[in-house]
C-alpha positions in Angstrom: -44.2 3.4 4.6 -43.1 1.2 1.7 -39.6 2.5 2.1 -38.8 1.3 5.6 -40.1 -2.2 5.2 -38.2 -2.7 2.0 -35.1 -1.2 3.6 -35.2 -3.4 6.6 -35.9 -6.6 4.6 -33.0 -5.8 2.3 -30.7 -5.1 5.1 -31.4 -8.4 6.9 -31.0 -10.3 3.7 -27.7 -8.6 3.0 -26.4 -9.4 6.6 -27.4 -13.1 6.1 -25.7 -13.1 2.7 -22.5 -11.7 4.3 -22.6 -14.4 6.9 -23.0 -17.2 4.3 -20.1 -15.7 2.3 -17.9 -15.6 5.4 -18.6 -19.3 6.0 -18.4 -20.6 2.4 -15.0 -18.9 1.8 -13.6 -19.6 5.3 -13.4 -16.0 6.3 -14.5 -16.7 9.8 -11.6 -19.1 10.3 -9.2 -16.7 8.7 -10.4 -13.8 11.0 -10.1 -16.1 14.0 -6.5 -17.0 13.1 -5.8 -13.2 12.8 -7.1 -12.7 16.3 -10.0 -10.5 15.2 -12.6 -12.4 17.1 -10.6 -11.9 20.3 -9.9 -8.3 19.6 -13.1 -6.3 20.2 -11.9 -3.1 18.5 -10.9 -5.0 15.3 -14.2 -7.0 15.3 -16.2 -3.8 15.8 -14.4 -2.1 12.8 -15.0 -5.1 10.6 -18.7 -5.2 11.6 -19.0 -1.4 11.0 -17.6 -1.8 7.5 -20.0 -4.6 6.5 -22.9 -3.1 8.4 -22.7 0.3 6.7 -22.0 -1.5 3.3 -25.3 -3.4 3.7 -27.1 -0.2 4.6 -25.9 1.8 1.6 -26.5 -1.1 -0.8 -30.1 -1.2 0.4 -30.3 2.6 -0.2 -28.9 2.4 -3.7 -31.4 -0.4 -4.6 -34.4 1.1 -2.9 -35.9 3.0 -5.9 -35.5 0.0 -8.3 -36.9 -2.5 -5.9 -39.9 -0.2 -5.0 -40.8 0.1 -8.7 -40.7 -3.6 -9.1 -42.5 -4.4 -5.9 -45.4 -2.0 -6.6 -45.4 -2.4 -10.4 -45.2 1.4 -10.6 -45.6 2.8 -14.1 -43.4 5.8 -14.6 -45.0 8.7 -16.5 -42.5 9.8 -19.2 -45.2 11.6 -21.2 -48.6 12.3 -19.6 -51.3 10.3 -21.5 -54.3 12.1 -20.0 -55.4 15.1 -18.0 -55.0 13.2 -14.7 -51.4 12.3 -15.4 -50.7 15.8 -16.6 -52.1 17.2 -13.3 -50.0 14.8 -11.3 -46.7 15.6 -13.1 -47.4 19.4 -12.9 -48.2 19.2 -9.2 -45.1 17.2 -8.3 -43.0 19.7 -10.4 -44.5 22.7 -8.5 -44.0 21.1 -5.1 -40.5 20.0 -5.9 -39.6 23.6 -6.9 -41.1 25.0 -3.7 -39.1 22.4 -1.7 -35.9 23.3 -3.6 -35.2 19.8 -4.8 -34.8 18.3 -8.3 -37.8 17.0 -10.2 -38.5 13.4 -9.1 -39.6 10.6 -11.3 -43.4 10.4 -11.1 -45.4 7.2 -11.3 -48.7 5.5 -10.6 -49.0 2.0 -9.1 -52.1 -0.3 -9.5 -53.7 -0.4 -6.1 -57.2 0.5 -5.0 -56.1 1.3 -1.5 -55.2 5.0 -1.2 -51.4 5.3 -0.7 -48.3 7.0 -2.0 -44.6 6.8 -1.5 -41.3 8.5 -2.2 -37.8 6.9 -2.3 -34.4 7.2 -3.8 -30.8 7.7 -2.6 -30.5 11.3 -3.9 -33.1 14.0 -3.1 -32.5 15.4 -6.6 -33.1 12.0 -8.2 -36.0 10.6 -6.2 -39.2 8.8 -7.1 -42.7 9.9 -6.1 -45.6 7.5 -6.8 -49.3 7.3 -6.0 -51.9 4.6 -6.1 -54.6 4.6 -8.8 -57.1 4.4 -5.9 -55.9 7.6 -4.3 -56.1 9.6 -7.5 -59.6 8.3 -8.1 -61.0 9.1 -4.7 -59.1 12.0 -3.2 -60.0 15.6 -4.1 -57.3 17.6 -5.9 -56.4 19.5 -2.7 -56.1 16.3 -0.7 -54.0 14.5 -3.3 -51.8 17.6 -3.5 -51.3 17.5 0.2 -50.3 13.8 0.0 -47.8 14.6 -2.7 -46.4 17.5 -0.6 -46.0 15.0 2.3 -43.9 12.7 0.1 -41.9 15.6 -1.3 -41.3 16.5 2.4 -39.7 13.1 3.0 -37.4 13.7 0.1 -36.5 17.3 1.0 -35.8 16.3 4.7 -33.3 13.7 3.5 -35.1 10.9 5.5 -33.6 8.1 3.4 -30.0 9.2 4.0 -30.7 9.6 7.8 -32.3 6.2 7.8 -29.3 4.7 6.1 -26.9 6.1 8.8 -29.2 4.8 11.6 -29.5 1.4 9.9 -25.7 1.3 9.4 -25.2 1.7 13.2 -27.9 -0.9 13.9 -26.3 -3.3 11.4 -22.9 -2.8 13.0 -24.0 -3.8 16.5 -26.2 -6.6 15.3 -23.2 -8.2 13.5 -20.9 -7.4 16.5 -23.1 -8.9 19.2 -24.2 -11.9 17.1 -20.5 -12.9 16.8 -19.7 -12.2 20.4 -22.7 -14.2 21.7 -22.1 -16.9 19.0 -18.5 -17.3 20.1 -19.4 -17.6 23.8 -22.1 -20.3 23.1 -19.9 -22.1 20.6 -17.1 -22.4 23.2 -19.4 -23.2 26.1 -21.6 -25.8 24.3 -19.5 -27.2 21.5 -16.1 -26.8 23.2 -14.6 -25.2 20.0 -11.6 -23.0 20.1 -12.2 -21.8 16.6 -15.5 -21.0 14.8 -17.2 -24.2 13.7 -20.6 -25.1 12.2 -22.3 -24.5 15.5 -20.9 -21.0 15.7 -22.0 -20.4 12.1 -25.6 -21.5 12.7 -25.9 -19.5 16.0 -24.6 -16.3 14.3 -27.0 -16.7 11.4 -30.0 -17.1 13.7 -28.8 -14.3 16.0 -28.4 -11.8 13.2 -32.0 -12.4 12.1 -33.4 -12.2 15.6 -31.3 -9.2 16.7 -32.0 -7.5 13.4 -35.7 -7.8 14.0 -35.4 -6.6 17.6 -33.1 -3.7 16.6 -35.6 -2.6 13.9 -37.6 -1.0 16.7 -35.0 1.8 16.7 -35.5 2.3 13.0 -39.3 2.2 13.4 -39.1 4.9 16.1 -37.3 7.2 13.7 -39.8 6.3 11.0 -42.7 7.4 13.2 -41.0 10.7 14.1 -40.2 11.4 10.4 -43.9 11.0 9.6 -44.8 13.9 11.8 -42.2 16.0 10.1 -43.5 15.0 6.6 -47.0 15.9 7.7 -45.8 19.4 8.6 -44.0 19.6 5.3 -47.3 18.6 3.6 -49.2 21.3 5.5 -46.5 23.9 4.7 -46.0 23.1 1.0 -49.7 22.5 0.3 -52.4 23.4 2.9 -52.9 22.4 6.5 -56.6 21.8 6.2 -56.1 19.7 3.1 -53.4 17.7 4.8 -55.7 17.0 7.7 -58.5 16.1 5.3 -56.3 13.7 3.5 -55.3 12.0 6.8 -59.0 11.8 7.8 -59.8 10.1 4.5 -57.0 7.6 5.1 -58.4 7.1 8.6 -61.8 6.3 7.2 -60.3 3.6 4.9 -58.4 2.2 7.9 -61.5 2.0 10.0 -63.4 0.4 7.2 -60.7 -2.3 7.2 -59.6 -1.6 3.7 -56.7 -4.0 3.2 -53.2 -2.8 2.5 -52.4 -3.8 -1.1 -48.7 -3.0 -0.8 -46.3 -5.9 -0.3 -45.4 -6.4 3.4 -41.7 -5.5 2.6 -42.8 -2.2 1.1 -45.6 -1.1 3.6 -43.3 1.2 5.5 -42.8 3.5 2.5 -46.4 4.6 2.1 -48.2 7.5 3.6 -50.5 5.0 5.3 -49.9 1.5 6.6 -53.5 0.6 5.9 -55.5 -1.6 8.2 -53.3 -4.0 10.3 -54.4 -6.5 12.9 -52.4 -7.0 16.1 -49.6 -4.6 15.1 -47.3 -3.9 18.0 -46.6 -0.2 18.5 -42.9 -0.9 18.7 -42.9 -2.2 15.1 -45.3 0.4 13.7 -43.6 2.5 11.0 -46.3 5.2 11.3 -48.0 6.8 14.3 -51.7 6.2 14.5 -53.6 8.5 12.1 -55.6 10.1 14.9 -52.3 11.2 16.6 -51.0 12.7 13.3 -54.2 14.6 12.8 -54.1 15.9 16.4 -50.5 17.0 16.0 -51.4 19.0 12.9 -54.4 20.6 14.6 -52.2 21.7 17.5 -49.8 23.2 14.9 -47.0 20.9 15.9 
């Protein structure tokens, strides 16, 4: 879950940054004089360029930011038997999934969690929390690692990038269309002014949050696929056992120790109060367990 929250936050920040750059350097005025604001096709092409640029920048930064946000320590040389087991298990699962050997790391959290990220499935990062390694059985931990390797092998981050690029495009497009209408109706401006700039800035954040429900829907679907990958690469009963252990922690209200911007990357979102289903990056654990039991 870490991955999606980080990806969304970075995308919104980049869109806001683009808007600030447009205003500071007078690009909105320039585009208006070129007729781009009145030409829907040209405006859509411009928004598509910057929308996909923001999405791919987020993808390229995802691994570095995940390491920093979780304080993940990369294992270059295993220092003990636990680290040796972790590296060897990831290597075995990566070979079975036909991907390159990922970087392997441990992050300091007592909550049981794990994540995988990276722009290239042959240069990914797989990390687990210290708490998961301490409490999970070897079979359960192996199933969690297989789940994360499944995300990498399925190319979930690239697919997410394409979806986010489309979302960014239409967020920028409709923010400018609505901003232009309000600016002309309320402030009586023929060309973009400070009112237009403020409206677009707010609309990009609001529309970005609303549009993130599309990304979250994909995120929930990909979790089912990764659970199947975990069951296939490791063991179905072990994958179910790992999810049940995560469910027990959630029911015990064990807090999520991952930063909010990174929660969507982990295998579990932890215990969350008042979380709307539309913005959930993971399906409820009981539904994931039931899907595996049905053989879905």
